[in-house]
PAFI-61931 format. One line per 8 residues: number of its first residue (from 1); for each residue x, y, z of N, C-alpha, C, O. Coordinates in steps of 0.1 Angstrom, whole numbers, plus 5000, padded with zeros to 4 digits. Each point is the difference from the previous one (the first is absolute). Example, Ala and Ser with C-alpha at 12.3 -4.5 7.8 and 13.67 -1.06 7.14 Angstrom:
2
1) 5132,4943,5078,4991,5012,5000,5009,5012,5000,5010,5000,5007  4986,5011,4986,5009,5011,5000,4992,5011,5008,5005,5011,5001
***
This chain:
282
1) 2898,7259,2341,5004,5002,4990,5016,5004,4999,5008,4992,4996  4996,5018,5008,5016,5000,4997,5009,4992,5004,5011,4997,4995  4985,4997,5016,5007,4986,5006,5002,4992,4987,5011,5000,4997  4980,4994,4994,5004,4996,4994,5002,5004,4985,5003,4993,4990  4994,5016,5011,5011,5008,4987,5018,5001,5000,5008,5002,4990  4993,4997,5021,5013,5001,5009,5003,4984,5000,5007,4998,4990  4991,4994,5013,5005,4990,5001,4996,4992,4984,5006,4989,5000  4990,5013,4992,5004,4999,4984,5010,5005,4995,5007,4993,4992
9) 4996,5018,5011,5010,5007,4995,5012,4997,5003,5009,5001,4992  4994,4994,5024,5009,4991,5009,5006,4990,4989,5010,4999,4994  4976,4991,5005,5004,4989,4993,5003,5003,4983,5008,4993,4994  4986,5016,5001,5005,5001,4982,5014,5006,5005,5007,4999,4990  5001,5007,5019,5017,5002,5004,5006,4994,5000,5010,5000,4992  4987,4992,5018,5005,4986,5002,5000,4986,4992,5005,4988,5002  4985,5019,4987,5004,4984,4991,5011,5003,4991,5007,5010,5000  4994,4983,4995,5017,4994,4991,4991,5016,4987,4989,5004,5002
17) 5019,5001,4987,4998,5008,4996,5008,4994,4988,5012,4999,5001  4980,4995,4987,5010,4998,4985,5006,5006,5002,4999,5011,5006  5015,4984,4987,5009,5010,4995,5001,5001,4985,5003,4990,4993  4995,5026,5002,4999,5001,4983,5019,4999,4997,5007,5003,5010  4996,4995,4982,5009,4999,4996,4999,5008,4982,4991,5001,4992  5024,5005,5007,4998,5011,4990,5005,4987,4983,5005,4989,5003  4994,5016,4985,5007,4991,4993,5018,5000,5000,5008,4994,4993  4993,5012,5014,5013,5004,4996,5009,4986,5013,5011,4994,4998
25) 4979,5006,5013,5002,4989,5012,4995,4986,4995,5002,4990,5006  4991,5011,4985,4994,4988,4994,5013,4991,4995,5007,4992,5006  4993,5016,4976,5010,4997,4996,5013,5012,4999,4999,5011,4993  5013,4984,5015,5005,5010,4997,5007,5002,4992,5000,4990,4992  5008,5022,5005,5007,5002,4991,5015,4990,4995,5002,4992,5009  5007,5008,4981,5006,4990,5002,5016,5010,5005,5004,5011,4996  5000,4978,5014,5015,5004,5009,5008,5007,4991,5002,4993,4990  5003,5020,5011,5014,5000,4995,5008,5000,5003,5001,5001,5012
33) 5013,4999,4980,5016,5001,5012,4997,5010,5006,4993,5009,4999  5017,4985,5012,5005,5010,5016,5009,5014,4990,5006,4997,4989  4994,5014,5016,5008,5004,4996,5012,5011,5018,4995,4997,5011  5012,5009,4990,5004,5008,5008,4989,5003,5006,5001,4997,5012  4989,5008,4985,4994,5012,5010,4989,4989,5006,4991,5004,5008  5011,4980,4986,4989,4997,5006,5003,4991,5013,4992,4997,5009  5026,5000,4990,5003,4994,5012,5002,5011,5018,5004,5012,5002  4991,4981,5005,5001,5008,5018,5007,4989,5002,5005,4989,4997
41) 4993,5026,5017,5011,4988,5009,4997,4986,5003,4988,4995,5000  5022,4998,5005,4992,4989,5003,4996,4990,4991,4994,4990,5005  5008,5009,4982,4994,4993,4991,5010,4991,4994,5011,5004,4998  4985,4982,4998,5010,4993,4997,5012,5001,4988,5010,4993,4997  4984,5017,5000,5006,5009,4986,5010,5013,5004,5008,5008,4995  4988,4988,5016,5011,5016,5002,5018,4998,4994,5005,4990,4997  5000,5022,5004,5012,4995,4994,5012,5014,5006,4995,5010,5005  5018,4987,4995,5009,5011,5007,5008,5007,4984,5004,4992,4992
49) 4998,5018,5007,5008,5003,4992,4995,5003,4991,4988,5000,5001  5017,5003,4984,4992,5003,4987,4988,4993,4996,5002,4990,4993  4982,5013,5011,4992,4990,4992,4997,5007,4988,5000,5013,5000  4997,4979,4989,4989,5007,4987,4991,4985,5001,5000,4989,5004  4991,5021,4988,4987,4992,4993,5003,4990,4994,4991,4992,4996  5023,5006,5000,5000,4987,4986,5005,4985,5015,5002,4988,5000  4997,5020,5007,5005,4988,5013,4988,4991,5004,5002,4988,5003  4987,5017,4997,4989,4999,5001,4991,4995,4991,4988,4999,5004
57) 5016,4999,4983,4998,4987,4987,5007,4993,5000,4999,4994,4989  5010,5000,5018,5013,4988,5000,4986,4989,5006,4991,5007,5005  5007,4982,4995,4990,4989,5006,5014,4994,5009,4998,4995,5011  5013,5007,4984,5011,4995,5007,5002,5003,5016,5003,4993,5010  4994,5028,4986,5002,5002,5015,4991,5006,5010,5001,5004,5012  4984,4996,4976,4993,5003,5012,4992,4991,5007,4992,4992,4995  5010,5010,5021,4993,4995,5010,4981,4999,4999,4991,5008,4996  5007,4978,5009,4984,4998,5003,4998,5008,5014,5004,4996,5011
65) 4987,5019,4987,4992,5003,5013,4996,4989,5004,4998,4988,4996  5001,5019,5017,4991,4983,5015,4984,5007,4998,4997,5012,5002  4993,4976,4992,4990,5003,4996,4991,5007,4989,4989,5005,4998  5024,4994,4994,4992,5003,4988,5006,4994,4987,5011,4995,5002  4986,5005,4985,5001,4992,4990,5012,5008,4998,5001,5011,5004  5010,4979,4985,5016,5002,5000,4997,5009,4987,4993,4998,4990  5016,5014,5012,4998,5007,4985,5005,4994,4990,5008,4992,5005  4993,5005,4978,5006,4997,4995,5006,5005,4991,5006,4994,4991
73) 4993,5019,5013,5018,5015,4995,4994,5003,4982,5008,5007,4993  4982,4990,5003,4992,5006,4986,4996,5010,5000,4992,5003,5009  5013,5004,4982,4990,5014,4999,4986,5000,4994,5000,4994,4989  4990,5011,5012,4992,4997,4992,4994,5013,4993,5003,5011,5005  4990,4989,4986,4994,5008,4987,4991,5009,5010,4995,4994,5010  5003,5019,4989,4993,5009,5000,4982,4996,5006,4994,4989,5000  5000,5025,5006,4985,4995,5004,4991,4997,4985,4991,4992,5001  5012,5015,4987,4994,5001,4990,4997,4988,4994,4990,4997,4993
81) 5022,4996,5014,5003,4987,4990,4992,4989,5003,4996,4997,5012  5001,4994,4975,4982,4990,4999,5013,4981,4999,5004,4994,4990  4997,5003,5021,5001,4987,4999,4994,4989,4988,4990,5005,4994  5013,4985,5002,4994,4996,4989,4996,5003,4988,4997,5011,4997  5003,4979,4994,5001,4999,4988,4988,5007,4991,4988,4996,5000  5017,5016,4991,4991,5011,4996,4998,4996,4986,5009,5001,4991  4977,4994,5007,4993,4997,4987,4995,5011,4993,4994,5008,5006  5008,4993,4982,5001,5015,4996,4985,4994,4989,5000,4992,4990
89) 4989,5015,5014,4985,4996,4988,5007,5005,4986,5004,5012,4997  4995,4976,4995,5002,5007,4985,4985,4994,4994,4999,5000,4987  4990,4997,5020,4988,5001,4993,4990,5007,4996,4992,4996,4992  5010,5017,5012,4992,5012,5004,4988,4998,5007,4988,5005,4998  5016,4988,5012,4988,5001,5012,4987,4998,4994,5000,4994,4988  4984,5012,5022,4987,4998,4993,4998,5003,4987,4994,4994,4992  5015,5021,5006,4993,5004,4991,5003,4993,4981,4993,5000,4990  5021,4994,5015,5003,4987,4991,4990,4993,4996,4993,5000,4991
97) 5009,4993,5020,4989,4989,4999,4987,5002,4991,4997,4994,4990  4996,5019,5018,4984,5003,4994,5003,4998,4987,4997,4990,4994  5010,5022,5001,5002,5006,4985,5007,4983,4990,4991,4996,4992  5016,4998,5009,5010,4992,4993,4993,4989,5005,4994,5000,5011  5007,4988,4981,5001,4989,5002,5013,4989,4996,4997,4993,4990  5014,5005,5014,5008,4991,4995,5000,4987,4997,4998,4993,5010  5003,5002,4978,4998,4989,4995,5014,4994,5001,5009,5007,4994  4997,4978,5013,5009,4997,4996,5002,4987,4990,4995,4989,5002
105) 5011,5014,4990,5006,4994,4988,5002,4986,5004,5007,4996,5010  4987,4997,4981,5005,4985,5007,5016,4998,4988,5002,5001,4987  5005,4995,5023,5016,4997,4992,5002,4985,4995,4994,4990,5005  5013,5010,4986,5003,4990,4991,5004,4993,5010,5005,5006,5010  4994,4975,4990,5005,4994,5004,5016,4998,5001,5002,5001,4988  5010,4997,5018,5012,5000,4991,5004,4986,4997,5001,4990,5007  5000,5011,4979,5004,4987,4994,5011,4993,5005,5011,5004,4997  4989,4983,5012,5005,4991,5009,5011,4992,4992,4998,4995,4989
113) 5012,5005,5017,5012,4990,4990,4993,4986,5001,4997,4996,5011  5001,4997,4978,4999,4981,4995,5009,4993,5006,5012,5004,5000  4984,4988,5004,5013,4989,5006,5003,4992,4989,4992,4995,4992  5020,5005,5008,5011,4990,4990,4990,4984,5000,4996,4993,5009  5004,5005,4981,4993,4983,4997,5015,4993,4995,5004,4999,4988  5004,4996,5025,5013,4993,5000,4998,4983,4994,5008,4992,4997  4982,5008,5003,4999,4983,4995,4999,5001,4983,5002,4990,4994  4995,5022,5000,4997,4995,4989,5015,5010,4993,5002,4999,4988
121) 5003,5006,5017,5016,5008,4999,5012,4987,4998,5010,4998,4993  4982,4995,5017,5007,4986,5007,5000,4990,4989,5010,4994,4997  4976,5005,4998,4998,4986,4989,5004,5006,4984,5002,4992,4990  5000,5024,5010,5006,5008,4985,5013,4998,5003,5006,4997,4990  5004,5005,5024,5013,4998,5002,5003,4979,4995,5009,4995,4993  4984,5001,5010,5005,4991,5001,4997,4988,4985,5005,4989,4997  4985,5020,4993,4999,4997,4988,5013,5001,4989,5005,4994,4991  4997,5021,5018,5016,5011,4992,5007,4993,4998,5006,5003,4990
129) 4998,4982,5017,5014,4998,5008,5009,5002,5011,5010,4995,5003  4978,5018,5003,5010,5009,5005,4997,4993,5021,4989,5001,5006  5021,4994,4999,4999,4992,5011,5008,5006,5014,4997,4997,5011  5014,5011,4984,5009,5005,5013,4991,5014,4999,4993,5006,4992  5013,4996,5024,4993,5006,5009,5003,5021,4989,4990,5005,4997  5023,5002,5000,5005,5007,4992,4986,5001,4986,4992,5009,4998  5010,4978,4993,4987,4999,4991,4989,5005,5006,4997,5011,4997  4995,4981,5012,4986,5003,5002,5000,5018,5008,4990,5007,5002
137) 5023,4996,5001,4995,5015,5005,4997,5010,4987,4990,5007,4997  5026,4989,4995,4994,5011,4988,4989,4992,4988,4999,5006,4989  4994,4979,5016,4990,4998,4990,4986,5013,5004,4995,5007,4992  5002,4993,5024,4994,5006,5006,5003,5018,4997,4991,5008,5000  5019,4995,4999,5001,5013,4996,4993,5000,4989,4994,5010,4999  5005,4982,4992,4998,5006,4984,4986,4994,4996,4995,5003,4989  4999,4987,5020,4987,4994,5004,4996,5001,5007,4999,4990,5007  4995,5023,4998,4992,5003,5013,4984,4997,5000,4992,5007,4994
145) 5004,4982,5012,4989,4993,4995,4990,5004,5012,5005,4995,5010  4984,5010,4993,4991,5006,5013,4988,4989,4998,4996,4994,4990  4999,5006,5025,4988,4998,4999,4989,5010,4998,4999,5010,5007  4992,4988,4983,4990,5012,5000,4987,4996,5008,4998,4988,5002  4995,5023,5001,4986,5001,5011,4997,4988,5000,5001,4992,5010  4993,5004,4978,4989,4992,4995,5008,4982,5004,4993,4990,5000  5019,5009,5003,5007,4989,5001,5001,5000,5016,5000,4989,5006  5000,5026,5000,5004,4996,5015,4982,4998,5005,4998,4995,5011
153) 4994,5007,4984,4983,4997,5003,4996,4986,4995,4990,4996,5006  5015,4994,4985,5005,4990,4997,5006,4989,5011,4994,4989,5004  5016,5015,4999,5009,4997,5011,4996,4998,5018,5005,4994,5009  4982,5015,4990,4994,5000,5017,4994,4987,4998,4998,4995,4989  5000,5001,5021,4996,4993,5005,4978,4999,5003,4995,5000,5011  4999,4999,4979,4988,5003,5000,4993,4991,5009,4999,4988,4999  4992,5024,5013,4994,4992,5008,4988,4989,4996,4995,5000,4989  5003,4992,5019,4990,4986,4998,4983,5009,4999,4995,5010,5005
161) 5003,4983,4987,4987,5002,4996,4991,4992,5013,4997,4988,5001  4999,5023,5007,4992,4991,5011,4985,5006,5003,4996,5012,4998  4998,4979,5006,4980,5003,4994,4994,5012,5010,5006,5003,5010  4983,5002,4985,5002,5011,5006,4993,4999,5017,5000,5008,5009  4993,4980,4991,4996,5001,5013,5010,4989,5016,4997,4994,5011  5015,5009,4980,5016,4999,5013,4998,5006,5006,4997,5011,4998  5004,4981,5018,5002,5010,5011,5014,4995,5011,5002,4991,5007  5007,5026,4988,5011,5003,5007,5003,4999,5016,4994,5008,5007
169) 5015,4983,4998,4999,5003,5012,5009,4982,5009,5008,4992,4995  4985,5009,5017,5005,4987,5009,4982,4993,4999,4992,5008,4994  5004,4983,5010,4993,4994,5001,4995,5000,5012,5009,4998,5008  4980,5004,4998,4994,4997,5015,5002,4989,5003,5002,4991,4991  5000,5007,5026,5005,4993,5005,4984,4989,5000,4990,5006,4999  5010,4984,5001,4985,4991,5001,4991,4999,5014,5005,4994,5009  4984,5010,4994,4990,5002,5012,5005,4990,5011,5003,4989,4995  4998,5010,5012,5003,4992,5012,4988,4989,5003,4989,5006,5002
177) 5009,4982,4998,4994,4990,4996,4994,4993,5020,5002,4989,5007  4988,5025,4997,4997,4997,5010,4990,4987,5002,5001,4992,5010  4992,5006,4983,4990,4986,4999,5010,4989,5007,4998,4995,5011  5015,5003,4980,5007,4991,4999,5010,5002,5019,5002,4990,5007  5000,5019,4995,5005,5006,5016,4990,4995,5013,5003,4996,5011  4980,5006,4982,4991,4997,5009,4994,4983,4999,4993,4994,5008  5009,5004,4984,4999,4981,5000,5017,4992,5006,5000,4989,5003  5010,5017,4997,5009,4993,5005,5007,4991,4984,5005,4989,5000
185) 4993,5020,4991,5002,4992,4987,5016,5000,4999,5005,4998,4990  5000,5004,5018,5018,5000,4993,5006,4989,5016,5010,4993,5002  4979,5010,5006,5002,4986,5013,5002,4987,4992,5010,4993,5000  4976,5004,4994,4996,4991,4995,5013,4996,4989,5006,4990,5003  4997,5016,4985,5005,4998,4993,5017,4993,5001,5006,4992,4993  4998,5015,5022,5011,5001,5005,5003,4981,5007,5010,4992,5001  4973,5007,5004,5000,4985,5009,5002,4991,4989,5008,4991,4998  4982,5014,4995,5000,4992,4983,5012,4992,4996,5000,4988,4998
193) 5012,5024,5001,5009,4995,4996,5012,4992,5006,5010,4994,4996  4984,5012,5022,5014,4989,5003,4993,4988,4999,5007,4991,4996  4979,5006,5006,4997,4988,4999,5004,4993,4989,5004,4988,5003  4996,5015,4983,5002,4995,4989,5021,4996,4999,5007,4991,4994  4997,5019,5015,5016,4997,4996,5000,4989,5015,5011,4995,5001  4983,5003,5005,5003,4990,5012,4994,4987,4992,5005,4989,5002  4986,5014,4989,4996,4986,4995,5011,4995,4989,5003,4988,4998  5000,5019,4997,5016,4996,4987,5010,4998,5010,5008,4991,4999
201) 4993,5016,5013,5012,4995,5006,4999,4982,5007,5010,4992,5001  4977,5006,5002,4997,4986,5003,5001,4993,4988,5004,4988,4999  4994,5017,4995,4999,4989,4985,5015,4998,4996,5005,4989,5001  5003,5022,4995,5014,5000,4998,5006,4987,5014,5008,4992,4994  4990,5005,5017,5006,4997,5012,4995,4983,4992,5009,4991,4996  4973,5006,5002,4998,4985,4997,5005,5000,4984,5001,4989,4995  5001,5018,5000,5009,4991,4990,5015,5004,4998,5005,4999,4989  5001,5005,5021,5010,4998,5000,5012,4988,5007,5000,4998,5012
209) 5010,4996,4977,5007,4987,4999,5005,5002,5014,5006,5010,5002  4994,4982,5007,5012,4993,5015,5005,4990,4992,4996,4992,4991  5014,5011,5014,5016,4989,4997,5000,4991,5013,4993,5002,5010  5015,4989,4988,4997,4992,5004,5011,4997,5012,5009,5007,4996  4994,4987,5015,5011,4997,5012,5009,5009,5001,5007,4999,4990  4998,5011,5017,5013,5005,4997,5011,4992,5014,5002,4998,5012  5005,5001,4971,5013,4991,5014,5011,5010,5003,5007,5004,4991  4993,5000,5019,5013,5005,5011,5011,4995,4994,5003,4989,4998
217) 5005,5024,4997,5017,4998,4994,5008,4999,5011,4995,5001,5012  5017,4997,4987,5009,5007,5010,5001,5007,5007,5002,4999,5012  4996,5016,4980,5003,5013,5003,4985,5003,5014,5001,5005,5011  4988,4989,4982,4990,5002,5013,4997,4988,5013,4992,5001,5009  5016,4988,4988,5007,4998,5015,5006,5006,5005,4995,5006,5009  5021,4993,4986,5006,5011,5005,4995,5012,5007,5004,5001,5011  4986,5009,4983,4996,5008,5006,4991,4998,5013,4999,5008,5009  4994,4979,4992,4995,4994,5007,5007,4993,5014,4993,4996,5010
225) 5020,5004,4989,5013,4990,5012,5000,5013,5010,5002,5012,4999  4996,4977,5012,5007,5009,5005,5009,4991,5012,4998,4990,5007  5015,5019,4990,5011,4988,5007,5005,5000,5010,5004,5010,5005  4998,4977,5002,5000,4993,5010,5007,5007,5010,5011,5005,4996  4985,4998,5019,5010,5009,5011,5005,4988,5008,4992,4991,5002  5024,5010,5002,5002,4991,5008,4997,5005,5011,4999,5012,5000  4998,4983,5011,4998,4999,5015,5010,4998,5010,5002,4989,5005  5004,5022,4998,5011,5002,5005,4994,5001,5017,4994,5010,5005
233) 5012,4975,5004,4997,5008,5012,5002,5010,5007,5001,5010,4993  5001,4992,5017,5000,5013,5008,5010,4993,5013,4997,4991,5008  5017,5018,4990,5007,4992,5012,4995,5008,5014,4994,5011,5003  5012,4974,5005,4993,5004,5015,5015,5000,5006,5011,4997,4995  4985,5009,5022,5014,4993,5003,4995,4989,5006,4989,4995,5002  5027,5001,5000,4998,4983,5008,4991,5000,5013,4990,4993,5000  5011,5017,5013,4986,5002,5008,4991,5005,4997,4994,5007,5009  5000,4992,4978,4988,5006,5001,4991,4992,4989,4989,5005,4997
241) 5017,4980,4998,4997,4996,4991,4985,4994,5006,4988,5002,4996  5017,4992,5016,4987,4990,5006,4990,5008,5004,4989,4995,5001  5012,5024,5001,4991,5005,5011,4984,5005,4985,5000,5000,4988  4992,5001,5023,4987,4998,4990,4998,5014,4997,5010,5007,5002  4981,4998,4993,4998,5021,4997,4987,5000,5013,4992,4992,5004  5010,5018,5000,4993,5002,5013,4989,5013,4995,4992,5006,5007  5012,4995,4976,4983,5005,4996,4996,4993,4990,5008,4993,4994  4980,5009,5002,4992,4992,4988,4988,5004,4996,4989,4998,5006
249) 5012,5010,4983,4986,5014,4995,4991,4988,4993,4987,5001,5001  5019,4990,4993,4990,4989,4989,4990,4994,5010,5005,4994,5010  4979,5006,4989,4994,4994,5010,5002,4977,4998,4996,4991,5007  5010,5011,4981,5001,4985,4995,5013,4997,4997,5008,5009,4998  4993,4977,5001,5019,4999,4994,4998,5001,4983,5007,5005,4991  4979,4987,5007,4994,5003,4985,5003,5014,4991,5007,5003,4990  4984,5005,5017,5004,5019,4998,5012,5002,4997,5003,5004,4988  5007,4994,5022,5013,5004,5000,5004,4992,4990,5001,5007,4990
257) 5003,4983,5007,5006,4995,4987,4993,5005,4989,5008,5003,4991  4977,5001,5007,4999,5000,4991,5006,5016,4999,5006,5003,4989  4993,5009,5020,5005,5011,5000,5018,5001,4993,5005,5010,4994  5000,4976,5011,5016,5002,4998,4996,4990,4989,5009,4991,5001  4983,5006,4989,5003,4994,4986,4995,5012,4991,5002,4999,4988  4994,5010,5017,4995,5009,4989,5010,5010,4997,5001,5005,4989  5008,4999,5023,5011,5010,5002,5008,4995,4994,5008,5008,4995  4995,4974,5001,5015,4991,4998,4993,5007,4986,5003,5012,4999
265) 4992,4984,4993,4993,5001,4987,4999,5013,4995,5002,5001,4987  4996,5014,5022,5003,5015,4996,5018,5001,5000,5006,5010,4996  4999,4983,5008,5013,5001,5004,5010,5010,4988,5005,5011,5000  4995,4983,4994,5005,4997,4985,4998,5016,4997,5010,5008,4998  4981,4996,5001,4999,5018,5000,4997,5011,5003,4996,5011,4995  5008,4983,5022,5001,5013,5010,5016,5000,4999,5009,4992,4996  4991,5021,5009,5014,5006,5004,5004,5001,5009,4990,4998,5008  5022,5005,5001,5001,4999,5014,5012,4987,4997,5003,4993,4991
273) 5002,5010,5028,5011,4991,5000,4991,4986,5006,5002,4988,4999  4989,5018,5007,4989,4989,5006,4990,4996,4988,4989,4998,5005  5010,5002,4988,4993,5003,4988,4983,5003,5004,4990,4995,4996  5011,5015,5015,4986,5007,5006,4994,5009,4991,4988,5000,5002  5017,5009,4988,4994,5006,4993,5007,5013,4992,5010,4997,4994  4987,5012,5006,5006,5012,4994,5010,5012,5013,5011,5005,5000  4977,4995,5009,5005,5004,5008,5012,4995,5014,5007,5006,5008  4993,4985,4990,5005,4998,5008,5017,4999,4991,5011,4999,5006
281) 4989,5002,4984,5013,5003,4990,5009,5002,5011,4994,4998,5011  5022,5005,4991,5009,5002,5005,5005,5014,4995,5010,5005,5004
***
């Protein structure tokens, strides 16, 4: 048992105890300006020569200490000074509230200025023969016509009378037709519309009036015309004119003539010196 008690005490000893802080540590008092007595050797604000307390109240001279907030150099009031707005009690507290009952008197409504009736004043000025701006101004000063409250109520637009069972707001969306979706009703309607469209197209083609024979004009004939190509014989050296070809890639003479005929027909649209195509263009 003594060993168990000693081990428990060791655990409690090594266990981290909660740190209890005082009120001054949690809410420290406001920092007051530096003084000559607060300056120690090695501080940023240490100075040589004559040093006065007024030097530490100038924010342009005071330097920020390392690891500390910057001093604002403002002198603060004493300890007995209360910060904030102090409201003095004028109602007498609880005894005054229990013994008396203050009733606020209703203040009379302030008379509001009535708007001027410019329509009536302009009508009266025209009837009096006054048409210029200075004459209208003098007429308004002498005959100041105002719109009464009753006239204002009459001029205001009255709300339309609605039945008592009127419901305001947005109408709800109609329910989804599930039966039409399950029966493929929309597909059937689409097929019927397509059939009706095709039937209308066929009727339109049936009743369409076809024109007679189309005659070709000169422009259409020139468009189809192919200019003849003059065939020039290839030049051969005299001593090679009677020598036959050493290589013949056509199986028969008819195939050879057919290939050369197609080449001669396409020769007009081909490019190059030998008219063999685009890639043979020099």
